[in-house]
C-alpha positions in Angstrom: 0.0 0.0 0.0 1.5 3.3 -1.0 0.6 6.8 -0.1 0.7 9.7 -2.4 3.4 12.1 -1.4 3.0 15.8 -2.3 6.1 17.3 -3.8 5.5 20.7 -2.3 8.7 22.6 -1.7 8.4 26.2 -0.6 10.7 28.7 -2.0 13.8 29.0 0.1 14.6 32.4 1.3 17.7 33.2 3.3 16.9 36.8 4.3 15.6 36.1 7.8 17.4 37.3 10.9 17.2 35.6 14.2 18.1 37.4 17.4 19.2 35.2 20.3 20.4 36.5 23.6 20.5 35.2 27.1 20.3 38.7 28.5 16.8 40.0 29.0 16.7 43.2 27.0 13.5 44.7 28.6 13.1 47.1 31.5 13.0 45.8 35.0 9.3 46.5 35.2 8.7 44.4 32.1 10.7 41.5 33.5 8.5 41.1 36.6 5.8 39.1 34.9 8.4 36.9 33.3 10.0 36.1 36.7 6.6 35.5 38.2 5.7 33.1 35.3 9.0 31.2 35.9 8.2 30.9 39.6 4.7 29.7 38.9 6.1 27.2 36.3 8.4 25.7 39.0 5.6 25.6 41.5 3.3 23.8 39.1 6.0 21.3 38.2 6.7 20.7 41.9 3.0 20.2 42.6 2.7 17.8 39.6 5.8 15.8 40.9 4.3 15.6 44.4 1.0 14.4 43.0 2.8 11.8 40.9 4.7 10.5 44.0 1.5 10.4 46.0 -0.3 8.5 43.3 2.5 6.0 43.1 2.5 5.5 46.9 -1.3 5.1 47.0 -1.1 2.6 44.2 1.5 0.6 46.0 -0.5 0.6 49.2 -3.7 -0.3 47.4 -2.0 -3.2 45.6 -0.5 -4.4 48.9 -3.9 -4.2 50.6 -5.5 -6.1 47.7 -2.9 -8.8 47.9 -3.5 -9.1 51.7 -7.3 -9.4 51.1 -6.8 -12.1 48.4 -4.4 -13.9 50.7 -7.1 -14.1 53.4 -9.6 -15.6 50.9 
């Protein structure tokens, strides 16, 4: 089975400029939301990691409890 492949090739243009800098080039007032967003991102990641650990622990305890109940039967 073969699929039809389009031979679309856009015109290549090399007149684009990319600016890349590790230094924030905005004023300190404009950087405040960015810092706040970074803090919130880390907080959400930490909360997600904690939730994952709690889920794994609860699953382990539930499996251990189910095994104990089946052992009694």
